[in-house]
N, C-alpha and C positions, 0 to 999 in steps of 0.2 A: 503494499499500500504505500503511495507517494504522497507526501503532504506538500502543498505549494501555498504561498501567500495568496491572499485575495487583493487584486489590484484593481477592482471595479471602481470607476467613478461614482461620485455621489449622485450624479444626474440620472443614473439608471435605477436608483434605488426607490422603493416605496411608490412606484407608479399607480398601483392599485388604489392607494389611499387617497390620491389626490383627486380633485374635481376636475373633470375635463372641461376645457374651454369649447370643444366642439365634440358632440357625442351623436354618432350616426347609428340607426338601429333599424334593420329590415328595410332600407330604402330600395324602392323599386322606382324606375321612370320609363316612360315610353314617349315617343314622338308620333304625332299623327293621330287619327281616330279611324274606327271601324276596320275595314279590310286593310287599310294603309297604315295601321298602327304598328309601330316598331319598338319593341322593348329594347332598352339600351342598358339599364342597370337592373341587377338582380340581387335582391337580399343582402345589401351591403350592411357591414358592421364595421366601424371605425371610430377610435377616441384620439382627440389630439389634445396635448397637454401644454401648460404654460412653459415657455423656455425651450420648447422642442423646434427642431428643423426637421421636417418630414418631406423627403423626396418622394413623389409618387411618379412611377414609370410603368411602361407597358407599351403594347403595339398601339399604332394609330386606330382609333376607331374602337378602343377599349372601354371608353366611358369616363375617362380621366377627367376631361373639361367638363363634362356634364355634372359630374359629382362636385367639382370645384364651384361651378356657378351655383348649385344647390345650397352649398354651405354659405356662399356668398350673398344668399337671399336674391339672386338676380333671376332665378326661375323658381316657380311655385312648386312645392313639395306635393307630390301625388299619393305615395303610399309610404308608411313607415313613420319613424320618429326622427327629427333631426333637431338638436339644441345647440345653440350657439350663445355663449356666455350665460349659460342656465336657461335661455328662453327657447321654449318648443316654437318651431316655426310653423308647424302645421296650424293653419286657422290664424295666424298672426295678422293683424290688419297692416295696412301700408305705412301709417305713422310710426308704428313700432318697428317694422322692417327697417325704416329709414333710420331710426335711432341705432340700430345694431350695426348698419352700413357705415356709420359715421366712426366706428371703432375698427373698421377693417381697411386695410390698404390692397388695392387692387392693381396687379401688373399683368396686362394682356399682351398678345402679339401685336394687335392692332393698337397702335399709340394713342388713337383718340385725342390728340391734342387740338386745341382750338387754333385754326390757322391764323386768327386776326390778332392773337396775343403772342407775346415774346415768351422764350422758355421761361424767363424769371416770372412772367405774369401767370403763365399756366400753372406754375406749381404754387405760386403765392395764392392763387384763387381759392385752393382747397383749404388753406389756413383760416380762411373766413368761416369755415364751419366750427372753429373752435374760438373761444373767447380770448384771443391773444390781443396784446397792445400792439399798435402798429410797428414799433420798434422791434418787439419780439418776433412778429411775423416777418419782418424784413431780415432779421439776423437767421432764423430758421431757414427761410428760403435760401439766402445766399450761401449759408453753411452747407446744406445738402447738395446744392448744384456745384460748389467748389469740391466737395468729396468725390463727387461723380466725374471731375475732369471737364466741368462746363463752365468754369470761371470766365473764360474769355468768350463764350457764347451766350451768356446770359440774356443779352439783348436782341438775339436773333430769333426771327419768327421760324416756325417748323419748315416752311418751304426752303429756307436757306441753311437747314441742317441735313447732315447725312442721316440714313436709316438708323445707323448705331447711335447718333447724338439724340435723335428724337426718342429712341429707346431710353437713354439715360434720363432724358426729362421726364418721361412717363414713370421711370422708377423713383426719381426725385419726388414726384407729385404723390406717389403712393407712400413714401416713407417719411415725408415731411412733418407729418402731425404724430408720429412715433405711435401707430396704432397698435392694439392689443393682438391683432390678428392680420397677417398678410397672406394673401392668395396670389400666387404668381403661376403664370402659364408661360412657359419657355422664357423667362427673363432675361437669359444671357445668349439667345440664339443669334441675335443681331451684333453681338459684342465681340471685340478681339479678346485674346486671352487675358491681357493686362486689365482691361476695363471690367471683363467678367468677374475678375479676381476681386476688384474693387467693390464691385456689387455685393459678391458673396461675403466679404469681410464686414460690410456695413450691415447685411443681414444677421451675420453671426453675432456681431455687437448687440444688436437689437435683442436677439434671443438670450444671449449670455447676461447681459447687463440690465435689461428692462423686462425681461421675461416674456417678450413677444412671441406669440406662436406663428411659425412660418411654414406654410405649405407650398410646395413648389412642384408643378408637373413640368417635366423636363425629360429629354433624351440626351442631355449634354453631361457625358461622363466626367467632364473636367471639374465638376463641382461635387461629386459624390462626397469628397472628403469631409464636407461640412455636415453631412447627414446624421442626424441621431437615430432615424428610422428611415428605412426604405420599404415602401409600399408598392406592390406590383398589382396592376389591374390587368386581367385578361377576360375578353369576352363578357365585359359588363360587371365583373365581381372582382372584390378583393381577393386575389389568389394567395398573396402572402404578405406578411407585415413583420419586417425583421428590425429588431432593436439592435443597431450596429455595435454600439459600445458593450451591450451584454453578450451578443454573438462573439465579438473579439475576445471578451474575457473568458468565455467557455472554451473558445478555440485554444487559448493560451493553456488553459488546465489540460486539455485533451493533448496537446503537443509534448507536454511533459510527462505523459504516461507511455511507457514502452510500447503498448498495444498500438497506439496511434502515431508513434513517431515518423512513420514512413508515408504517413497520409499527405495527400496534396492538399493545398489550402482550399481548393474546391470541395473536396470530399470532407475535410474537417468542417467547413461551414454547413455542409448538408447535415453532418451529425449533430452538430450544435442546434440547427433547426428541428431535429427530431427529439431532443430531449425534453421530457416532461418534469413539472415541478411538483414537489411534495412538500408540506410543512408539517412537523410533528413536534408534540410538546416534550419537555424534559422527562427522562425515565422511560422513552418508548425504545422498544426492542426493534431495530430496523431489520436486522437478519440474525438468525438463531444456529448456533453452531449445530452441524449435523443435517440441517434442512438442505432441500435441493436449491441451487441457485436459479433465479428467475429475473434478476435485474443487475445492472451496471449503475454505480453510483458516483456522482461528485457531490461534495459538500459545498453548497453556495454560501451558507451563512451558518454560524454555530459550531458546536464542538461535540464530538462522540468519543465514547471509550471502546477500546476492542478488548474483549474479554475471552480468555480461554480456559475451559474446564478440563483438569487432569487429576485423576486419582481423587475425585470427588472435592477437588479444590478448584475455585475460580479466581484467577489473577487477571488484573489490568495489565496488558502487555503493551499498550500503545494507547495514545490520545491523538485523535485526529481533528484538524481544524480546517477552516474555509480553504478551498482548492484542492484538497485530499480527494484521491479516487480510490474506490474499493469495490470488490464484488466481482471483478473480472476473472480471476483465477478459477473460481468455481464453474464459470461458464465456459471457459477454454478448456479446461481439463475434464469437465462433465463430471465432476466431484462434489461432494456435499460440502457445505459451507465449513471452513476450517475454524471459524471463530464466532462469537456473538458480538454484534455492534449494537451499542446502546447509546441513546442521546444523553449527554450531560446537561444541557440546556435545549431551549426550542431551536430547533434546526430546519433549514431549507435545503432540500436535496434537489438535485437534477438527476434524472434517471432515464435509461434505455431499458426497454424490455428485453429479455433473452432473445427473442426472434429478430428484433431490429438490430441489436449488438452483433449476433452472428452474421446477419446479412452484410452489415458494413464491413466486418472484418474480412469476409470472404471477397469483397469487392476490391480489396486493395491487394497486399502481398498473400501469398498461399497461407493456408491455415497452419501448416506446419512451420512455416518461417515466423509467423507471429508467435506461436507457442514457444519456439526457441528463444525468441527475444525476450518473452516474459520470464521464462526460466532463468535466463542469463542475468536478467535486471534484479532477480530475487535471491 
């Protein structure tokens, strides 16, 4: 049994205990009526939390933008429940929806700038929704455009700007009021690498320092590094929702286990995604000496004692803490459990069933090679 320290960031902890900024439950959506009706969203469930950057990806036509616009109250909800800032959108009146939109920053591929106004005026216009003083409004507008590299183009009208510059103005307009929620559809598609990074850094600052929730629909793999979660949509439904930091933590635990040390990053990520969570109070017997092995375990949080019975006497032979793995030997050797493992305090465990564990083992090196590695390591 290997013991490794838990290096997970605080950002990934306690998600279940927080109140979602956005909560999607059982959302369906269709375009058209009668025989021309086409369903594009199917029973979607998704929760977004304060301070998170969520990247949504998936094939064109998979429903990403439709879900984004429903969250932003730009389309009417048809079926299911959708809460934004704790407000249920189903049946919500126009004035209440407008209040919600004031706390949302929108960035879409279509810039939708007013041609008669300068870049500066386009951005400043939205500050009028908030009770800023004239001086504060000017300062915020100038600051955001400067950060976006538009200091020398503030007085230019949209027709005198390039496509990338117009996109930067649109982004400035979305960010200037420091909204609680930002919904962005391909925000970096028209931007070069340097400007795209500036935008991403601004978004990350809003998430980390002001608790802004940011949801980005994109195919731009240059910005994946900022994602806390990556949500993939396929054929109108959320096919996967990966907590990136948590997945990386689990992968690091797996890599330090001799069974998994030859796995590729892709296969390790796949294994991490298959692990289930269990929580047990202090004093729980997790596995019992002599029983048949049925799971592989990683300790996510808490502490366990390993006890061995011999000649009628029970001794504590080891104490395992966060990051430790156990249970693999009985599965690989097809032998009974060699020891009892009991929780010292409340523990959170990540587990793989015997069938899944054996399946992933057989997908990498041969069973015999894995078994030799385990015996060598022990």
